[in-house]
Structure formats: C-alpha cells, structure tokens
N, C-alpha and C positions, 0 to 999 in steps of 0.2 A: 785671434785664433778662431772665433766663431765665424768671422767673415771667410776665412780660408776653408773651414769645414763646410760652410754653406755653399761654397763655389768650388768644391773639390774637382768636379767634372770639368769646369771651365779652365782651371789651372792645369789639369792633366792634358787638356786639349792644346793649350799653349806650349807645354813642354813637348808634346807630340810634334807640333809644327817645327820646333827647333831641331828635334831629332831627325825629322824627315828632310830638313834642309841639308844636313850633313850627309844623309843617305842618298839624296838625289844626285849630289856631285860625285859621291863615291861610286855609285852604280852606273852613272853615265860614263865615267872614265873606264870603269871595269868592263862595261859592255863593248866599248870600242876596242879593248885589248883582247878579250876572250869570247865575245859573243853574248847576246842577251839571254839565250836559252841556258847556256852554261852558268851564267851569273845567277839566274833565277833559281836553279836547283841547288847550286852550291851555297848560296846565301841562306837558303832555308835549312840545309843540313847544319851549317855553322851556327845559325840562329837557334836551332833546336838544342845544340850542344850547350850554348850559353844558358838557355832557359832551364835545361835539365839540371845543370849544376846549381843554378839559383833556387829552383824549386826544391831540390834535395836539401839545401841549407835552410830554406824558409819553411817548407812543409814536411820534410822528411820523406818525400816521394820523388823519385826520378821522373816518373811518368804519371800522367793524370788518371790513375787507376780508380780513383774515388769519384770520378765524374758519373753522372747519371746517363741513362740511355738517351734521354732527351737532349742533354748537353752534347753528347757525341754526335747525334744526328744533325742538329742545327749548326753547331760550330764547325762540323766537317763540311757542310754545305757552304758555310761562310768562307772557309778556307779555300775550297775549290773555286768559288766565284771570285773571291778577292785576290788570292795569290796566283792561281793558275790563269783564269780568264783575264782579270783586270791587270795584273802586273806583267803578264806576258805582252799585252798590248802596250802598256806604259813603257816598259823597258825597250821595246822596239822603237817607240817614238823618241826615246832618248838618243838613239843612234841616227835618227833622221832629222829631228828639229831641235835637239838639245834639251837639257833638263829645265832650263829657264822657261822656254816656250811650252814644254810639256806640262809644267806646273801651272802655267797660265790656263791651259785648257782644263786642267784638273780643278779649277775654281768652279766648274760646272757641278762638282760633286755635291755641294750643299743643297741646291734646288732639287737635284735628282734624289738625294737622300731624303729630303722633306717629302717628295712625292711618294717614295717607297714607304716612308714612315707613316704617311697618311693612309696608304693602301693596306699595309701589313700590321702596323702597330696602333693606328688610330690616334697618333699624336697631333697636338695642336700647338701653334706658335702664337705669341702675343704680338701686338702692334710694335712694341719696342724691339722684339726679335726680328721682325721683318725690316724695320728701319736699320737695325744693326747689320743685317745681311746686305741691305742696299748700300750702306756706307762702306762696308768691307769690300764688296764687289767693285764699287766705284774707285776705292783706293787702289785696289789691285790693278784695275785697268789703267789708272793714271801712272802707276809705277812701271808697268810693262810696255804699254804702247807709247810711241814717241813720233815726232815729226822729223823728217830728214832735213827740212829747211823751213824758213819762215813762210807762212801762208799755205804750206802744203797740208794735205789731208793726212789723218792718222792712217798708217799702213802697217800691215803685218805680212811679210812674205814668208810663207811656210809651205812645205810640201804637202799636197792634199792627203797623201797616204799617212804622213806623220800626224796630221790633224785627226784623221779617222782612228788611228791607233791610240792617240791620246784620249779621244772621246770614249773609245772602248774601255780604256783604263779607268776613266771617270765613272762609267756605268758599273764596272766591276767593283770598284772600291765602295761606291755608294750602296749597292745591294749587299755586298759583303759586310758592311758596317751595320746595316739594319738587321741582317740575319744573325750577326754576332750578338746583338743586344737581345734578340728574341731567344737565343739559346744560352746566353750567359746567366741570367737569373741572379742568384746569390753565390754563384761559383767563383772561385779565385781567378782573377783576370790573367795572371801569368800562366796558370795551368790551362786556362781556356785558350791562350795563345798557342800552347803546345799542341792542343788538339787541332787547331786551325793549320799549324805548320805541318803536322803529321799528314793531314789530308792533302795539303799542298804538295808535299814530297811525293806522296803516292800518285797524285795527278800528274806531276812532271815526270815521274818514272815511266808511266804509261806513254806520255807524249814523246819523251826522248827515245823510247824504244820504237815507237811508230815512225818517228822521223829519222831513225838510224843515226842518232847524234852522240852515242856514248863515246865514240872515238874523240869527238871534239871536247866532251866534258873531261875525259881523262887527260888530254893534252893541256886543257886549261889549268889543271891543278899543278902543272909544271911551270906555269908563268908566275913568277914570284910577285911581280908588281900587281898583276891582275888579281891574284889571291889576297894580297894585302889590302887592296881597295875593296874587294868583295867582303873580307872579314870586317873591315871598318864599317862598311854599310850594313852588314848583318848585325853588328852590335847595336848600332843606333836605329836600325830598321826593324827586322823581325823580333829582336829581343826587347829593346826599350820602346821604340816607336809604336809598334803594334800593341804591346802590352798596355802602354799608357793610353792608347786610343780606346781600348776596351774599358779602362778605368773611366775615361771621359764619357763614353756612352752609357756606362753603368750609373753614373751620378748626375747626368744631365740629359736632356733630350738629344736624340741623334742628329737632328737638324742643326741645333746650336753647336754641338761638338764639332760637326763637320764644317761649319762655317768658320770657327776659330782655327781649325786645322788647315783651312784654306789660305792662311796667311803665309804659307811657305814661299810663294813668289815674291813677297815683300822681304822676308828674311834672307832670301837668296842674294839680294842686292849687296849686302855687306861683304860676304865672301867673294862675290863677283868683283868688287872693287879691290879688296885686299889681295886675293889670290891671282885674279886675272887682269888687274889694273884697268878695269872698265871705268869710264867716266859716268858719274851720277848726275843726272839732269834735275832741274827744279821740279818738273812734273813727277819724277820718281820720288823725290823727297816729300813732296806734298801727298803723294799717294800713300806713303808709309804712315804719315800722320793721320790721314783720313781713315785708313784701315784700322789703326789702333783705336781711333774714336768709335768706329763701328763695333769693335770687340768690346769696348768699355760699356756699351749699352746692354750687353748680356749680363753685366754684374749689377744692374739696377733692379 
C-alpha cells in the first residue's frame, strides 16, 4: 500500500494512457463522421456533464465555485492551450494520418513538457528519469516504425500537414499540462478539470462562431453513430483521462507523468490487432517490452 501511495502520480499516468488509448480510437472515428471541430466542442460539453454529476456526488458542488482566483486564471489558460489549441490540431491530424501515427508524433510531448517545466516550474529530472525517457521513446519507435522488406530502411509515409498538426497538438498538450500543474496547487483534480473544460467550451464557442460552423455542429448531433463515439471518447477523455492526468502531475513531476502517458502508441497495438485485425511484428512486440522497462525506471 505504501508503494502505491508513494507512486500515486505514476499509476495515475498509466491509467491516463489506457484511457487515452480508448479516446484516440473513438475520436478518430467520430471525426471522420461528423468533423473534428464538431467533435471537439461536443465532447467537451458531454465531458462537463459527466464531471458535473461526479463532482456533485463527490463534493456537493455541480460547478467549481470554491476555486480560487488563481486556480481559475491558470487552469483556464491551461484549458485554452490544451483543449482549444492542442486538441484542435490533434483531432485534425487524426483525419489526415490516423490516431496511431498522431500518437507517435505525440511522443514529443515529454521532452517538450520537460522544457516547459524547466522554464516555468524549475523542475529537475534524475539520471534514472532520463534513462527511462530514453527507453520509453526507443520502445515506442520500435513499436511504430517498421520495414516494408528485408534490408530496407525504416520509413514513415505521412502527410506533411498531418505531421504539423500533430506537432501542434504535442506543443499544446505539453504547455497545457505544465500550466495545469501551476494552477492546480491543492485543489481537487476533477473540479480543476471542470475549469479547464469550461474554458475550452468558451474558446470553441468563439471559434465555431467565427468559422460559421454552428450548422455543422447541430447536424452532427443527429448522427447517432458519431454521437455515440463522441460520448465514449468524452467519458474516457475529458472526464477520466484529463482528470487522472491532473492527478498524475499533482503527485509526480510533469516530465515523468508526461513520459508515462506517452505509452499510448504502444497500448494502441492491442486494439489495433483485435478490432482492426492488424498483424503485430516482432519489433512492435519488442518495443512494447522496452517501453514498459522504461516506465519501470520511474518507480525506482
């Protein structure tokens, strides 16, 4: 029990990676059906509904009215940067290069997070942490990249725009994660997520209005399959995933939490095989083991 309590942040980050694996497939499919902008604002509204019910049961408050002025400022900035800037680009990359490759580009989040953490929070990482990052990145690369034939070089054929969109998503998530830790303090992580989501909804409301996309959003609500996928993604993403990511950064350093959450590309392999009948190669299997070994170093 002491081991669990001492590594609560790391365990929360692992659960976040699992939740985001479900979310990435759900939102990729939903974005193809109803569009990335519609998915973004609708999943936040649905996620806020889930959170409001939960916080009312847990805290007796539907909305985070007990948050301090400082909580609202920093968490709102985090929501705008992470949900609006970051996720808008990430969801667009889903439609261009798919969730698996988008998640590969998102492995850039940990070093970007570490950079922002150094600049904003003054955090430091140990040699074991850097080694763990290196192993995790190596494992993810082994799991995602492959050769088309014997003796051929590793190749990755992706649309340039898709790569740029995914990179924008990585920057947004990294900065949003650091800002959330800066504004979280001792506040409840689930209520903090509400603040981030409220800011995100307001940001998308302005964006959808400027883009004249309200017609698309309304028509998206009539697509049953698209709404079902969006609701599934909202439950595991804005509700569970984002909340557990805040628990992770609250109880461990942002760079460590971000590295563990970067295991999503490895976790994606299992549903890819089961749901999409993709063949798992030896490098992919080895990559999964190497990544897990990298994560294990964070528990030392």
